[in-house]
N, C-alpha and C positions, 0 to 999 in steps of 0.2 A: 886565560890557558894558549900556549904555545904550539906551534903548528904537531911539533913531538909529540906533545903529552896528548893532545886529539888523536895523532894517526894510533900511539900504544894503547888508548882505551877503546878507541874502533876494534884493533885488532883482538882486545879484549874481548869484545862485543859477537865479534867472528869466534872463538876460541868456545864462547861459552852458549852461543846458540850449536853451535857444533856438539857439544859435549851434551846438552838437552837433545838435539836427535839422536844421537848415539843412546841416551838414557831411554828415551821413548821410544827403540827399539827391543830393550830390556822388559821382556812379558812378566816376568817377577820381581816386582821393584823394591822389595825384602833386600832382595840376593843384589841389585844392581846396584842400590846404596852402602849396602856391605863392601860390596866391592870394591867402590867407591874410596869407603873408609882406609880400606887394605893399601888403595893406591897411596893415600895420604901417610901414611905408615912406614911403607917402603921409599917412597921417594924423600921425606920430610926427613925422616932416618939416617938415612944415606948422606942428606946435603947435611945434616945435624952433626954427625961422625965426621964430615968433614972440615967443618965450618966451626965448630964446639961449641961452647955454649956461650947464650946471648947475655948482653952486661946485664946487671942486677937488677937495674933500673927497670927493665923490662918486662920481668916477670909478672906484676901484675894485668899489664894490660896483653901479653900473651894467656895467660890464664882467665881471663873477663873473656877475650876475642873466641876462644877456642869453646869455651863454654855457651856464647853467644850464636858462634856456629854451630854448634851441636843442637840447643834450642831450636833452631832455625831448620835444620835439615828434619829432624823429626816432625815438624809441623808442615813442612813442603812434603813430606812423604804423608801425613793424615791429610794435608792438601787435595792430594791425588787421590785418595783414596777414596775422601768424601766427595767429591767435585770431579769436573770433566776440567783434562789440560790447559786446553784452549781458554776456558775460562779462568779457571783460578792460576795460574801462572802468570797473565798480563797483571792480575790485581794483586798479586806478589812481588811483583818487579817494580810494579807502579807505583805502588806506595811508598816507597822507603824513598825515592828522589827528593818527595817534595817535604817529608820528615826530617830529613837532612838541611835540606835548605832551609826549614822553618828553624831548624836549632841554630844554625849560623845568623840568623839574622838576629833571632834571639838572644844567642849568646858570645856569637861568632865578629861581631862589630859590623852587620849589616854584608849584604853584596849589593853592586852594581844594579840598575835596575831590568839592565836588556837582558842579564844573567839569569835574573830570579822569573824573569817574564820567560827567557829560556826552558828553567827547568819546570815552569807550569806546563808551558805547552807540550813539552817531553811528555811528558806524566799525563798530560789530558788523552795524548794519541796512544802511549799505549795501554791505560785504562779504557780506552775505546774500543781497543780488541775484545776488552772482557765479555762486550756487549754486542760484539761481533751477530750472534744467534736471539739478537731479543731481547728485551726485558729479564730480570734474573728473577726466577721462580722462589716459591719457601723451599721446594725441597734443594735448592743447591746455596738459601743461607747459608747453610752449616761449614759447605767449601769454599763459600765466600770470606768469613768469618777468621777460621784457618787461614787463608790468605794474608789476609791484612794483618794479621797476627803475624807472621809469617814475614812480610811486608817492613813492621819495625825491628825485628830483629836483625834483619839484613841493614835498616837504619843504624840498629846500633852496633853492631860491629865494622861498620863502615866508619862511623864517627872516633870508636876506640883505635881503630886499626891506621886511621888518618893522623890521629897524635901520636901514635906508638914509633910510626917509620920517619916522623921529624928528627927522631934522637937515636934511631936504631938503625944498624944496615937492612936493606930489605931480603935480602937471602936469608940472612940468620933468625929475623924475626920470623918469615913465614915458614920457614922451616919448623920452627921447633912449636910454632901456630898451629900447623898442620897435623905437627906428629903426636903432640898432648890430645887431639879431637878426633884423629883418624880411629883407635879402637874402638870408640863406644858403636857403632852400629853395626860392624864385626860381631861382638860380643851379642849385639843383640838379638844378631843372627844364627847365633850358634845356639843361645837357649831358647830358641822359639825351633828352629828348624832341627837341631839337633844331628845325628847321622846323614840327616836327607840331604844334607847340604851337599855329599858327596859323591850324589846322584847330578849334580848341575852339570852340564854340557863344558865341556872344554872353551866352544865356541863362545857361550855366553858369557862363560869366566873371562875371555880375552877381550871382547866386546867391552867388561862393565869395566874391567881393570885402565883399558885405555882410554875409556871413559874418564874414569879417574884423573886420570893423568893429564888432559886435557885440560878438566876443570881446575888442575893444582894451575896448571900454566896462564891458565886464563884470569884469573885472580892476583896470581903473581906479578901480572904485566899492571893491574889493578893498583896493588901497593905502588907501584913504582911509579904510575901516575901522579897517585895521592902524594907523593913527596913532593909534587910543586904546589901545594897547598890549598889548589882547587878543588875543594871536597866535595861541593856540591857539585858542583859540573861535573866532576867524573862518574859521581853515580848515580848522575840523569843521562850520559853517555853512553855509559856501558850498559843500560839497560834497552838502548837501542836495539839488544840480542834480540828481543823478541822480534822487532820488523825481519830484521835478516832470519831468527825461525823457521816464521811463516814461510819468507819467501825459500828457503831450505826446503819448506815443507810441502810448495807448490812445485818444484822442480826435482825433488826427489823422493818425494812419498803421497805423493798423487793426490794430498789435498787442495781443496780449493784457496782460492785468493778475495774473490769476489772487489765490490766497488769498494765496499764499507771497511777491507782493508785496506785498500788503497789511499784510500782517504786517511789514514787513520798513520799511514806510513806518511805521506807526503807533510801529515801536521807534526811528526818528528821530526824530517828533514827539516820544516822549518824552526824546530826549539832548537836545532843541532846551528844551524846557522845566527840564531841571538844569543846563544852559549857562546859561539864560537868568534863575537864579533870583537 
């Protein structure tokens, strides 16, 4: 991985952590996810109108990726309803990198041993954050199961998108992929809440929409990084957003960091060094 790819991916991780900090501040998660989808429709639609249709060969990947992203969002929403954010989010994000790495080892001709070790170390550090509060209880198992499923779909759209952006311009691909998936959550919100959505404060609407724009920008940078071909390494590096999120939580949200999170963060840094050798 070049310095430019590492820098782009880490910037995406910072934006992703920022988006999650914003989303964490929205008390109504259904409304929050709906606003993120609305941002996808508005921004993706504007870019799609500006750049035009994607190549015909890109449509299968766009539709499959949009479907994977939609299921991922629904599973993430379910995870947050069933479990604690600080536990299910690291599991969801930490599952994806080693699944992508396993796929590349089995079907993609393998990875250099140090890069594979780096992916494993990063995943270990991220997953250890989920155990920061101690051993999972029986009550937490449904949330953790949903989080693991979420991670599998993250791996799925990561692999699809990495293949697609090798032959399709990133702005065109991203615009149409986000535009296709965007309406799902807003429609669910309208069906479930109806006219009560009209009473949502403008401040909450603005926060949720901005979170969606930041989320879109973060994944757009990931797609740019994936054009390098280093899919597994990019997948691992972008999940350092969990550690960045923990730092944001400590500095701005009054959450504790603690020695366990410090050790986990150090493990992730070691993994980054290995991936970047």
